[in-house]
C-alpha positions in Angstrom: -232.1 -39.1 -74.9 -231.8 -37.5 -71.4 -235.4 -36.3 -71.5 -236.5 -39.8 -72.3 -235.1 -40.9 -68.9 -237.2 -38.3 -67.1 -240.3 -39.4 -69.0 -239.7 -43.1 -68.1 -239.2 -42.1 -64.4 -242.3 -40.0 -64.5 -244.4 -42.8 -66.0 -243.0 -45.3 -63.4 -243.8 -42.8 -60.6 -247.4 -42.5 -61.9 -247.8 -46.2 -62.0 -246.5 -46.6 -58.4 -248.7 -43.7 -57.2 -251.8 -45.3 -58.8 -251.1 -48.9 -57.7 -250.4 -47.8 -54.1 -253.6 -45.7 -54.2 -251.7 -42.7 -53.0 -253.6 -40.6 -55.6 -257.0 -41.7 -54.2 -259.0 -38.8 -52.7 -260.6 -41.3 -50.4 -257.3 -42.6 -49.1 -256.1 -39.0 -48.5 -259.3 -38.2 -46.6 -258.9 -41.3 -44.5 -255.4 -40.2 -43.5 -256.5 -36.7 -42.5 -259.4 -38.2 -40.5 -257.0 -40.7 -38.8 -259.2 -43.5 -40.1 -256.6 -45.7 -41.8 -252.8 -46.3 -41.7 -252.4 -46.8 -45.5 -251.1 -43.3 -46.4 -249.0 -43.0 -43.2 -247.3 -46.3 -44.3 -246.6 -44.9 -47.8 -245.2 -41.7 -46.3 -243.1 -43.6 -43.8 -241.6 -45.8 -46.5 -240.8 -42.6 -48.5 -239.1 -40.9 -45.5 -237.0 -44.0 -44.7 -236.1 -44.5 -48.4 -235.2 -40.8 -48.7 -233.0 -41.0 -45.5 -231.2 -44.1 -46.8 -230.6 -42.5 -50.3 -229.4 -39.3 -48.6 -226.9 -41.3 -46.6 -225.7 -43.3 -49.6 -225.4 -40.1 -51.8 -223.3 -38.4 -49.1 -221.2 -41.4 -48.3 -220.6 -42.5 -51.9 -219.9 -39.0 -53.2 -222.4 -39.7 -56.0 -223.0 -37.4 -59.0 -226.3 -36.2 -60.4 -227.7 -37.1 -63.8 -225.6 -34.4 -65.4 -222.4 -35.7 -63.8 -222.1 -32.9 -61.3 -221.3 -33.5 -57.6 -224.3 -33.5 -55.3 -224.0 -30.7 -52.7 -226.1 -30.6 -49.6 -226.5 -27.0 -48.2 -226.7 -26.5 -44.5 -230.2 -25.7 -43.2 -231.0 -22.7 -41.1 -231.5 -23.2 -37.3 -235.0 -21.7 -37.2 -238.0 -23.6 -38.3 -240.5 -20.8 -38.7 -240.6 -20.9 -42.5 -240.9 -24.8 -42.4 -243.8 -24.7 -39.9 -245.7 -22.0 -41.9 -245.0 -23.6 -45.3 -245.9 -27.1 -44.0 -249.2 -25.8 -42.5 -250.2 -24.1 -45.8 -249.1 -27.2 -47.7 -251.1 -29.5 -45.4 -254.2 -27.3 -45.6 -254.1 -27.3 -49.4 -253.5 -31.1 -49.5 -256.5 -31.6 -47.1 -258.8 -29.3 -49.1 -258.0 -30.6 -52.5 -257.3 -34.2 -51.6 -254.2 -34.1 -53.9 -250.6 -33.8 -53.1 -248.5 -31.9 -55.8 -246.6 -35.1 -56.7 -249.6 -37.0 -58.2 -251.4 -34.1 -59.8 -250.1 -35.0 -63.2 -250.8 -38.7 -62.5 -254.5 -37.8 -61.9 -254.5 -35.7 -65.1 -253.1 -38.7 -67.0 -255.9 -40.9 -65.6 -258.4 -38.5 -67.2 -259.5 -36.6 -64.1 -259.8 -33.3 -65.9 -261.1 -31.4 -62.9 -257.6 -31.7 -61.5 -256.6 -28.9 -64.0 -258.2 -26.5 -61.5 -255.8 -27.7 -58.8 -252.8 -27.6 -61.1 -253.7 -24.1 -62.2 -254.1 -23.1 -58.5 -250.8 -24.6 -57.7 -249.1 -22.7 -60.5 -250.7 -19.5 -59.2 -249.5 -20.3 -55.7 -245.9 -20.8 -57.1 -246.1 -17.5 -58.9 -247.4 -15.8 -55.7 -244.5 -17.3 -53.8 -242.0 -16.0 -56.4 -243.5 -12.5 -56.1 -243.6 -12.5 -52.3 -240.4 -14.4 -51.6 -238.3 -11.3 -50.6 -240.9 -10.5 -47.9 -241.2 -14.1 -46.5 -239.2 -15.5 -43.6 -236.4 -17.8 -44.9 
């Protein structure tokens, strides 16, 4: 039954991503070329919503889906890893025209070529796992 909740949330996420055109390669390219505000608006709403949820979770001492307390770990004071990771992420996003979030939404829409991107993302995750001890954290 718990897995059904995840499936429903995933389907709703896919519908929202599709209807908002956040999975559109053209919209993503417009964003990276500074030709339209559309994607910046979506990202802005996500950041503000995330900040509000973060505040509410912290204030309300909420629990996760398993009933455990949500714990927020302190972040390191240096931003080297975030800048490096963000740059690599942004380059991959600009080159493929797909953020990791909607990859499976695109696959569900029948865009089979996205399997190349999903496979590449999985290889990148495996490479990160192998190189993690040598990377700045």
